[in-house]
C-alpha positions in Angstrom: 23.4 14.2 0.0 23.1 10.6 -1.0 18.9 10.4 -0.5 18.9 13.6 -3.0 21.1 11.9 -5.6 18.6 8.9 -5.3 15.9 11.4 -6.3 17.6 12.2 -9.6 16.8 8.7 -10.7 13.4 8.8 -12.5 12.3 5.2 -11.5 13.1 6.6 -8.0 11.0 9.5 -7.9 7.9 7.6 -9.6 8.2 4.8 -6.9 8.5 7.6 -4.1 5.3 8.8 -5.4 3.6 5.7 -5.7 4.6 4.8 -2.3 3.4 7.8 -1.1 0.1 7.3 -2.4 -0.3 3.9 -1.4 0.3 4.6 2.1 -1.7 8.0 2.1 -4.6 6.6 0.4 -4.1 3.3 3.1 -4.2 5.8 6.1 -6.9 8.2 4.7 -8.8 5.1 5.0 -7.3 3.1 8.1 -7.5 6.1 10.6 -10.9 6.2 10.5 -12.3 2.8 10.3 -13.4 2.8 13.9 -15.9 5.8 12.8 -17.1 4.0 10.0 -17.8 0.7 12.2 -19.6 2.6 14.7 -21.7 5.0 12.6 -22.2 3.3 9.2 -22.0 -0.6 10.2 -23.6 0.2 13.7 -21.1 -2.5 15.6 -21.3 -2.6 19.2 -18.0 -2.8 21.5 -17.8 -6.8 21.7 -18.3 -6.4 17.6 -16.0 -3.9 17.1 -13.0 -5.7 19.4 -14.0 -8.7 17.2 -13.3 -6.6 13.6 -10.2 -5.0 15.0 -9.2 -8.5 15.9 -9.4 -9.9 12.6 -7.8 -7.1 11.1 -4.7 -8.0 13.1 -4.9 -11.6 12.2 -5.1 -10.8 8.5 -1.9 -8.8 8.4 -0.3 -12.2 9.3 -1.9 -13.8 6.2 -0.9 -10.6 4.1 2.4 -10.8 4.9 2.8 -14.6 4.5 1.0 -14.4 1.2 3.3 -11.2 -0.6 6.2 -13.0 0.6 5.6 -16.3 -0.9 4.4 -14.4 -4.2 6.9 -11.5 -4.5 9.7 -13.4 -6.2 7.1 -14.1 -9.5 4.9 -11.5 -9.0 6.8 -8.7 -8.2 5.3 -6.0 -10.6 1.8 -7.2 -10.2 1.9 -6.9 -6.6 3.4 -3.4 -6.5 0.4 -2.3 -9.1 -2.2 -4.7 -7.8 -2.1 -4.2 -4.0 -2.9 -0.7 -4.0 -5.6 -1.4 -6.4 -7.4 -4.4 -4.8 -7.0 -2.4 -1.3 -9.3 0.4 -2.8 -11.6 -2.6 -4.5 -12.1 -3.7 -0.8 -12.8 -0.5 0.6 -15.5 -0.1 -2.0 -16.7 -3.7 -0.5 -17.0 -2.3 2.5 -19.1 0.7 1.4 -21.3 -1.5 -0.3 -22.1 -3.9 2.3 -21.6 -1.4 5.4 -25.1 -2.8 7.1 -24.0 -6.6 7.1 -22.3 -7.6 9.9 -21.3 -10.8 8.2 -20.5 -8.7 5.2 -18.1 -6.3 6.8 -16.4 -8.9 8.7 -15.2 -10.5 5.7 -14.3 -7.3 4.0 -12.1 -6.3 7.0 -10.2 -9.6 6.7 -9.4 -8.7 3.2 -8.7 -5.2 3.9 -6.0 -6.1 6.4 -4.3 -8.7 4.0 -4.0 -6.3 1.6 -2.9 -3.5 3.7 -0.3 -5.8 5.3 0.9 -6.7 2.0 1.6 -3.3 0.8 4.7 -3.0 3.2 6.2 -6.5 2.0 6.3 -5.3 -1.7 7.9 -2.1 -1.1 10.6 -3.3 1.2 11.5 -5.9 -1.8 11.4 -2.9 -4.1 13.7 -1.5 -2.0 16.4 -4.5 -1.8 15.8 -5.1 -5.7 16.1 -1.7 -7.1 18.4 0.2 -4.4 20.9 -2.7 -3.0 23.7 -0.4 -4.4 22.8 2.1 -1.5 20.2 0.6 0.7 21.0 3.0 3.6 19.9 6.2 1.5 17.0 4.1 0.0 15.8 3.1 3.2 15.9 6.3 4.7 13.9 8.2 1.7 11.1 5.3 2.1 10.5 5.8 5.5 10.7 9.2 5.5 8.2 9.2 2.3 6.1 6.8 4.1 5.8 8.7 7.5 5.0 12.1 5.5 2.4 10.1 3.5 0.7 8.6 6.7 0.3 12.0 8.2 -0.9 13.8 5.3 -3.2 10.6 4.7 -4.7 11.1 7.8 -5.2 15.0 8.1 -7.0 14.2 4.5 -9.2 11.8 6.0 -10.2 13.7 8.8 -11.0 17.1 6.7 -13.0 15.0 4.4 -15.1 13.5 7.6 -15.5 16.9 9.2 -16.7 18.7 6.0 -18.4 15.9 4.3 -18.6 12.2 5.5 -17.1 9.2 6.2 -18.0 7.7 2.6 -16.2 10.9 1.0 -13.5 9.9 3.2 -13.4 6.1 2.2 -14.0 7.7 -1.6 -10.6 10.2 -0.9 -8.7 7.1 0.1 -9.8 5.0 -2.9 -8.7 7.3 -5.4 -5.4 7.8 -3.8 -4.7 4.0 -4.1 -5.9 3.7 -7.5 -3.6 6.5 -8.6 -0.7 4.7 -6.7 -1.6 1.3 -8.9 -1.9 3.8 -12.1 1.5 5.4 -11.5 3.2 2.0 -11.2 1.2 0.4 -14.0 2.3 3.3 -16.3 5.9 3.0 -15.4 5.6 -0.6 -16.2 4.4 0.0 -19.4 7.2 2.6 -20.3 9.5 -0.3 -19.5 11.7 0.8 -16.4 9.8 -1.0 -13.9 10.7 -4.3 -15.0 13.8 -3.7 -16.9 15.5 -1.9 -13.6 14.4 -4.8 -11.6 15.9 -7.5 -14.0 19.1 -4.9 -14.2 19.0 -5.0 -10.5 18.6 -9.0 -10.3 21.5 -9.8 -13.2 24.7 -10.6 -12.4 27.4 -7.7 -12.8 29.0 -7.5 -16.1 32.0 -9.7 -16.1 30.9 -11.9 -13.6 29.5 -15.5 -14.1 26.4 -15.9 -13.0 25.7 -18.3 -9.9 24.9 -22.1 -10.7 
């Protein structure tokens, strides 16, 4: 099977782990944003609606911004987006009693969160362009499993500990995602493989 063949490549395995950590960490938190807003931020129903609306609007900003930055800052976005989302999640915990502070952090949270799928879609087209079907199947499967496990993980932490523990668990996963890709980049394969994927095939002239 072609998907299993992809998993024989080290950089694909590392990237898949980082994807799962990114989406798992994000959905550990995202699934339980409403309990956080209702209990810690103590927002009412109209305020909750506005918060969730701002989260959706921020998605446009994150998608647009990531698309614009991807060409020049590909590696940095793969590393920085999950870490940035973790930092914003810490900010939510810090300003949890301030409506204005939570509103700002929610917008930032939505921006970072929506940029993550854009970055990994670009990774797929750059790194696995020789077999996008198998790569896409692998990525979608890994993300779906990560979302499910992230929701379960966050729920267990919420039931047995607290909403703060749920956020902390998600932050840890997000940080691990960024560190995984940072280690891969320092090892050379993240940048080298990207350049190889973008380089013209041997024996063919580069486009003007």
